[in-house]
C-alpha positions as CSV (number, residue, x, y, z in Angstrom):
1,M,54.2,-32.8,-11.5
2,R,54.6,-30.4,-8.6
3,V,51.1,-30.1,-7.3
4,F,49.9,-27.3,-4.9
5,V,47.0,-28.7,-2.9
6,T,44.8,-26.4,-0.8
7,G,42.9,-28.1,2.0
8,A,45.5,-30.9,1.9
9,S,45.0,-31.5,5.7
10,G,41.2,-32.1,5.3
11,A,39.2,-35.3,4.9
12,I,39.8,-35.8,1.2
13,G,43.4,-34.7,1.6
14,A,44.2,-37.7,3.9
15,Y,43.5,-39.9,0.8
16,L,44.5,-37.5,-2.0
17,V,48.0,-36.5,-0.8
18,P,49.2,-40.1,-0.4
19,Q,47.7,-41.1,-3.8
20,L,49.4,-38.2,-5.5
21,I,52.8,-39.0,-4.0
22,E,52.3,-42.7,-4.8
23,D,51.8,-41.7,-8.4
24,G,55.1,-39.8,-8.5
25,H,53.9,-36.3,-7.9
26,E,55.5,-33.8,-5.6
27,V,52.9,-32.2,-3.2
28,I,52.9,-28.8,-1.6
29,G,50.0,-29.0,0.8
30,T,48.3,-26.1,2.6
31,Y,46.9,-26.0,6.1
32,T,45.5,-23.2,8.2
33,S,46.9,-23.2,11.7
34,S,47.2,-26.6,13.3
35,P,50.8,-27.8,13.8
36,A,49.4,-31.3,14.0
37,K,48.0,-31.0,10.5
38,A,51.3,-29.7,9.3
39,A,53.1,-32.7,10.8
40,R,50.6,-35.1,9.2
41,L,51.3,-33.6,5.8
42,R,55.0,-34.0,6.3
43,A,54.5,-37.6,7.4
44,F,52.8,-38.3,4.1
45,G,55.9,-36.9,2.3
46,A,54.4,-33.5,1.4
47,V,55.8,-30.0,2.0
48,A,53.4,-28.2,4.4
49,V,52.6,-24.5,3.9
50,Q,50.5,-22.4,6.2
51,L,48.1,-20.3,4.1
52,N,45.0,-18.1,4.5
53,L,43.2,-18.5,1.1
54,L,41.3,-15.3,1.7
55,D,44.5,-13.3,1.7
56,A,45.0,-12.8,-2.1
57,A,48.5,-11.4,-1.7
58,A,49.6,-14.4,0.5
59,V,48.1,-16.8,-2.1
60,R,50.1,-15.2,-4.9
61,A,53.2,-15.4,-2.8
62,A,52.7,-19.0,-1.9
63,V,52.0,-20.1,-5.4
64,R,55.0,-18.1,-6.7
65,A,57.2,-19.7,-4.1
66,A,55.9,-23.3,-4.8
67,K,56.4,-23.1,-8.5
68,P,53.7,-25.7,-9.1
69,D,52.7,-27.3,-12.4
70,A,49.2,-27.8,-11.1
71,I,46.8,-26.6,-8.4
72,I,44.1,-28.7,-6.7
73,H,41.7,-26.7,-4.6
74,E,40.0,-28.8,-1.9
75,A,39.7,-26.2,0.9
76,T,36.6,-26.2,3.1
77,A,35.9,-25.1,6.6
78,L,33.5,-27.9,7.6
79,S,35.5,-30.1,9.9
80,G,34.0,-30.5,13.3
81,G,31.2,-28.1,12.6
82,G,27.6,-28.7,13.2
83,F,24.8,-28.3,10.6
84,S,22.0,-25.9,11.2
85,R,18.6,-25.7,9.6
86,K,19.9,-23.0,7.3
87,L,22.5,-24.2,4.8
88,D,24.1,-20.8,4.5
89,T,24.8,-20.8,8.2
90,S,26.5,-24.2,8.1
91,F,28.6,-23.2,5.1
92,A,29.3,-19.6,6.2
93,R,33.1,-20.1,6.4
94,T,33.3,-22.4,3.4
95,N,31.5,-20.3,0.9
96,P,34.2,-17.5,0.8
97,L,36.8,-20.2,0.1
98,R,34.8,-21.2,-2.9
99,T,34.4,-17.7,-4.2
100,A,37.2,-15.3,-3.1
101,G,39.5,-18.3,-2.5
102,T,39.0,-19.8,-5.9
103,D,39.4,-16.4,-7.5
104,A,42.7,-15.8,-5.7
105,L,44.0,-19.1,-6.7
106,L,43.0,-18.7,-10.3
107,A,44.7,-15.3,-10.4
108,A,47.8,-16.7,-8.8
109,A,47.8,-19.6,-11.3
110,K,47.5,-17.3,-14.3
111,E,50.3,-15.1,-12.9
112,A,52.6,-18.1,-12.3
113,G,51.7,-19.8,-15.6
114,V,50.2,-22.9,-14.0
115,Q,48.4,-24.9,-16.7
116,R,46.4,-27.5,-14.6
117,F,43.7,-26.5,-12.2
118,V,41.2,-28.8,-10.4
119,A,38.7,-27.6,-7.9
120,Q,36.1,-29.1,-5.5
121,S,32.4,-28.7,-6.3
122,F,29.3,-30.6,-5.2
123,A,26.7,-32.7,-7.0
124,P,23.9,-33.6,-4.5
125,Y,20.8,-31.5,-4.1
126,R,21.7,-29.2,-6.9
127,Y,20.1,-30.6,-10.1
128,A,16.6,-29.4,-11.2
129,R,13.8,-31.3,-9.6
130,Q,12.1,-32.4,-12.8
131,G,12.3,-35.3,-15.2
132,G,14.4,-38.3,-14.4
133,M,15.9,-39.0,-11.0
134,V,19.6,-39.3,-12.1
135,K,21.3,-36.3,-13.8
136,T,24.4,-35.7,-16.0
137,E,26.7,-32.7,-16.0
138,S,24.8,-31.2,-18.9
139,D,21.4,-31.2,-17.1
140,P,20.2,-27.9,-15.6
141,L,20.7,-27.0,-12.0
142,D,17.8,-26.1,-9.8
143,T,17.0,-22.3,-10.0
144,A,14.2,-22.3,-7.4
145,L,16.6,-21.8,-4.4
146,L,15.2,-21.5,-0.9
147,K,16.0,-18.6,1.4
148,G,19.0,-19.6,3.4
149,T,20.6,-21.6,0.6
150,E,21.4,-19.0,-2.0
151,E,24.9,-18.2,-0.8
152,T,25.9,-21.9,-0.6
153,F,24.6,-22.9,-4.0
154,G,25.8,-19.7,-5.5
155,A,29.4,-20.4,-4.2
156,M,29.3,-23.9,-5.8
157,T,28.0,-22.5,-9.1
158,H,30.8,-19.9,-9.0
159,V,33.4,-22.8,-8.9
160,D,31.5,-24.5,-11.7
161,T,31.6,-21.4,-13.8
162,V,35.0,-19.7,-13.3
163,V,37.2,-22.8,-13.1
164,P,36.2,-24.3,-16.5
165,E,36.2,-20.8,-18.1
166,A,39.9,-20.6,-17.0
167,G,40.6,-24.0,-18.6
168,G,40.3,-25.9,-15.4
169,I,38.2,-28.8,-14.0
170,A,35.4,-28.6,-11.5
171,L,34.7,-31.9,-9.7
172,R,31.1,-32.2,-8.5
173,Y,31.7,-34.8,-5.7
174,G,29.0,-36.8,-4.2
175,G,28.4,-36.9,-0.5
176,F,31.8,-37.9,1.1
177,Y,32.1,-40.8,3.5
178,G,34.9,-42.8,4.9
179,S,36.5,-40.4,7.4
180,S,36.5,-40.6,11.2
181,S,35.2,-37.0,11.1
182,D,32.0,-37.9,9.2
183,Q,29.1,-36.1,10.8
184,L,26.2,-38.1,9.3
185,P,26.8,-41.3,11.3
186,G,26.5,-39.5,14.6
187,A,23.1,-38.1,13.6
188,V,21.9,-41.5,12.5
189,R,23.1,-43.2,15.7
190,K,21.1,-40.6,17.7
191,G,18.0,-41.2,15.6
192,M,18.0,-37.6,14.4
193,F,17.8,-38.4,10.7
194,P,14.3,-39.7,9.6
195,I,12.9,-40.8,6.3
196,I,10.7,-37.9,5.3
197,G,7.5,-38.6,3.5
198,N,7.9,-41.1,0.7
199,G,11.7,-40.9,1.0
200,E,12.0,-40.4,-2.7
201,G,14.8,-37.8,-2.6
202,Y,17.9,-39.2,-4.3
203,M,21.4,-38.9,-3.0
204,S,24.8,-39.7,-4.7
205,F,27.7,-40.8,-2.5
206,V,31.3,-41.4,-3.0
207,H,33.9,-42.9,-0.7
208,L,36.8,-40.6,-0.1
209,E,39.3,-43.1,-1.4
210,D,37.4,-43.2,-4.7
211,A,37.0,-39.4,-4.8
212,A,40.8,-39.0,-4.4
213,A,41.5,-41.5,-7.1
214,A,39.2,-39.7,-9.5
215,T,40.9,-36.4,-8.6
216,V,44.3,-37.8,-9.5
217,L,43.0,-39.0,-12.8
218,A,41.4,-35.6,-13.5
219,L,44.7,-33.9,-12.7
220,E,46.7,-36.2,-15.0
221,H,44.4,-36.3,-18.1
222,G,41.0,-34.7,-17.5
223,E,39.7,-32.2,-20.0
224,A,38.5,-28.8,-19.0
225,G,34.9,-28.8,-17.7
226,I,32.7,-30.4,-15.1
227,Y,32.7,-34.0,-13.9
228,N,30.3,-35.7,-11.5
229,I,32.5,-37.7,-9.1
230,V,29.9,-40.1,-7.5
231,D,29.5,-43.9,-7.2
232,D,27.4,-46.1,-9.5
233,D,24.4,-46.2,-7.2
234,P,22.4,-43.0,-6.8
235,A,19.5,-44.0,-4.5
236,P,16.5,-42.6,-2.6
237,L,16.6,-41.8,1.1
238,R,14.3,-44.7,1.9
239,E,17.0,-47.2,0.6
240,W,20.3,-45.7,1.7
241,L,19.4,-44.4,5.2
242,P,18.2,-47.8,6.6
243,A,21.4,-49.4,5.2
244,L,23.6,-46.8,6.9
245,A,21.8,-47.4,10.2
246,E,22.3,-51.1,9.9
247,A,26.0,-50.7,9.1
248,L,26.4,-48.5,12.2
249,G,24.5,-50.9,14.4
250,A,21.9,-48.2,15.0
251,K,18.1,-48.4,15.3
252,P,16.2,-48.2,12.0
253,P,15.4,-44.6,11.1
254,R,12.0,-43.2,12.0
255,H,9.5,-42.2,9.4
256,M,8.3,-38.6,9.5
257,P,5.3,-37.0,7.6
258,V,6.1,-34.1,5.4
259,W,4.1,-31.6,7.4
260,L,6.1,-32.4,10.5
261,A,9.4,-32.4,8.7
262,R,8.6,-29.0,7.3
263,L,8.2,-27.7,10.9
264,I,11.4,-29.3,12.2
265,A,13.8,-29.4,9.3
266,G,12.3,-26.7,7.1
267,E,11.5,-26.8,3.4
268,S,15.1,-27.6,2.5
269,G,14.9,-30.8,4.6
270,V,11.7,-31.7,2.9
271,R,13.1,-31.2,-0.6
272,S,16.2,-33.3,0.1
273,G,14.1,-36.1,1.5
274,T,11.5,-36.2,-1.2
275,Q,12.5,-34.5,-4.4
276,T,16.3,-34.1,-5.0
277,R,18.0,-35.8,-7.9
278,G,21.0,-38.0,-8.0
279,A,24.0,-37.7,-10.4
280,S,25.5,-40.0,-13.1
281,N,29.2,-40.8,-13.1
282,A,29.2,-42.1,-16.7
283,K,31.3,-39.2,-18.0
284,A,34.0,-39.5,-15.3
285,K,34.2,-43.3,-15.8
286,R,34.4,-42.9,-19.6
287,E,36.8,-40.0,-19.9
288,L,39.0,-40.5,-16.9
289,D,39.1,-44.3,-17.0
290,W,38.0,-44.3,-13.4
291,T,37.4,-47.6,-11.6
292,L,35.8,-47.4,-8.2
293,R,36.9,-49.5,-5.2
294,Y,33.4,-49.0,-3.8
295,P,31.0,-48.9,-6.7
296,S,28.1,-48.6,-4.3
297,W,27.5,-47.2,-0.9
298,R,25.9,-50.6,-0.2
299,Q,29.4,-52.1,0.2
300,G,31.1,-48.8,1.1
301,F,29.0,-48.2,4.2
302,I,29.8,-51.6,5.6
303,A,33.5,-51.2,4.9
304,A,33.6,-47.7,6.4
305,Y,31.4,-48.0,9.4
306,S,30.6,-51.6,10.4
307,A,32.8,-53.3,13.1
308,A,33.6,-56.1,10.6
309,G,34.7,-53.6,7.9
310,V,36.9,-51.7,10.2
311,Q,38.4,-54.8,11.8
312,H,39.4,-56.1,8.3
313,G,41.2,-52.9,7.5
314,A,38.7,-51.4,5.0
315,R,39.4,-48.0,6.4
């Protein structure tokens, strides 16, 4: 297929574009302004197109010119940015890409007769904090949103709603790792990421290589709807954070009581550390025939971040 990929120069694009080309697809990849990113896309074998996704007319023109059979929407604006106490501040530039940007792409796809549409969504922190600790795509999302998170979670829900309604696929990825631009390792090395309270909050990760592989499979034969794209091992903070610190060669994480974490990290930090749910990948493995190279972050962290893993070409 001819595949129009937004955010092709980003973290997942570095894995996704080569995998698409290896599978025989032609890729037209978008970038924002960096000539270096355009050159990187061309080096992969893709056609590079500069595009502002918030310019609906430009999006229509770009899709019309590309004549794609499919669109994969991976655009974010998170690279190199810091994370603030308020989620909506951290995602201020990404949220419009998931609302207005998605709408512009869907309109362009409809106008151009594009039949396949796959878009990036997110699984962690979003499922209702009740019942079991691991959730499927059919489980309810958390509706008790905190102030300062409404826009971010609303933007993700927008993708989850409008893309399947249009016959497309929304991929709820786990927490990405495996890129040189990953921000979490820096915070862990500096001792800025503690285990909060009982550390019971669950997280689901996915290595970027595995996320890209699942995306290719979804493009090629996924059914309209939502898929959790996460590894086999959702785990509580008290398990995965010490393992990440060890893989990085950093000091073990500190333990912080809930009352102090609430003052420093806010209620959102407390929830993520003590109450959030993980996600199940059973649907994606069953329906997409997806096999992970890194079934667990336990192997993946070592491959991505340890000196031994990098030395042996795991990245």
